[in-house]
C-alpha positions in Angstrom: 274.3 40.6 -34.3 278.0 41.1 -34.7 280.2 41.7 -31.7 282.3 44.9 -31.5 285.4 42.8 -32.3 283.7 41.5 -35.5 282.5 45.0 -36.5 286.1 46.3 -36.1 287.4 43.4 -38.2 284.8 44.1 -40.9 285.8 47.8 -41.1 289.4 46.7 -41.2 288.6 44.3 -44.1 286.8 47.1 -45.9 289.8 49.4 -45.6 292.1 46.6 -46.7 289.9 46.0 -49.8 289.9 49.7 -50.8 293.6 50.1 -50.3 294.3 46.9 -52.2 292.3 48.2 -55.1 294.0 51.6 -54.8 297.4 50.0 -55.0 296.6 47.8 -58.0 294.2 49.7 -60.1 295.6 52.6 -62.2 292.2 54.1 -62.9 291.4 54.2 -59.2 294.8 55.9 -58.5 294.0 58.6 -61.1 290.5 59.1 -59.8 291.8 59.3 -56.2 294.4 61.8 -57.2 291.8 63.9 -59.0 289.6 63.7 -55.8 292.5 65.0 -53.7 293.0 67.9 -56.2 289.3 68.7 -56.0 289.5 68.8 -52.2 292.6 71.0 -52.4 290.7 73.4 -54.7 287.8 73.4 -52.3 290.0 74.6 -49.5 291.8 77.1 -51.8 288.5 78.6 -53.0 286.8 78.3 -49.6 283.7 76.6 -51.1 280.5 76.6 -49.0 278.9 73.7 -47.2 276.5 72.9 -50.1 279.4 72.8 -52.6 281.4 70.6 -50.2 278.5 68.2 -50.1 278.5 67.9 -53.8 282.3 67.6 -54.1 282.4 64.9 -51.4 279.5 63.0 -52.9 281.0 63.2 -56.4 284.4 61.9 -55.2 282.9 59.1 -53.2 280.5 58.1 -56.0 283.4 57.9 -58.6 285.7 55.9 -56.2 282.8 53.6 -55.2 281.8 52.8 -58.8 285.4 52.3 -59.9 286.0 50.0 -56.9 282.9 48.0 -57.8 283.9 47.9 -61.5 287.4 46.7 -60.6 285.9 44.0 -58.4 283.6 42.8 -61.2 286.5 42.7 -63.6 288.7 40.8 -61.2 286.0 38.3 -60.5 285.1 37.9 -64.2 288.7 37.2 -65.0 288.7 34.4 -62.4 285.6 32.9 -63.9 287.1 32.6 -67.4 290.0 34.0 -69.4 288.4 32.9 -72.6 286.6 35.5 -74.8 283.0 35.2 -73.5 280.5 37.8 -74.9 278.5 37.7 -71.6 281.6 38.5 -69.5 282.5 41.3 -71.9 279.0 42.7 -71.6 279.1 42.6 -67.8 282.5 44.3 -67.7 281.4 46.9 -70.3 278.3 47.7 -68.3 280.3 48.1 -65.1 282.7 50.4 -66.9 279.7 52.3 -68.2 278.6 52.9 -64.6 282.0 54.5 -63.9 281.7 56.6 -67.0 278.3 58.0 -66.1 279.4 58.8 -62.5 282.7 60.4 -63.7 280.8 62.6 -66.3 278.3 63.7 -63.7 281.1 64.5 -61.2 283.0 66.4 -63.9 279.9 68.5 -64.6 279.4 69.1 -60.9 283.1 70.1 -60.5 282.8 72.5 -63.5 279.7 74.1 -62.1 281.4 74.7 -58.7 285.0 75.6 -59.8 284.8 77.3 -63.1 283.0 80.4 -61.7 285.7 80.6 -59.0 288.5 80.5 -61.5 286.8 83.2 -63.5 286.5 85.6 -60.5 
């Protein structure tokens, strides 16, 4: 069992990891910015609790998968810089996970916000 000090340090490490990725990864910066815009639209249109749940889950899913994808790419580049079909496959699969999450989030955003723009 971790001590409170170790737990606090673990949380600090997690924040450090996320903000390190946010500073260095262009894709994550773009997705983070789009998430902030979605939150702003949520406040502007006064979306309901259920809509907020979907918006927050969508944003967190995209940021999570992109952070994992970036981690996999970073690690794979440390393993080898040579063209390796297996490394390419792993990187492409991780990027595919981001794509699936981003498309699902886009659909959710459209379902929530397009009717509000129309009104």
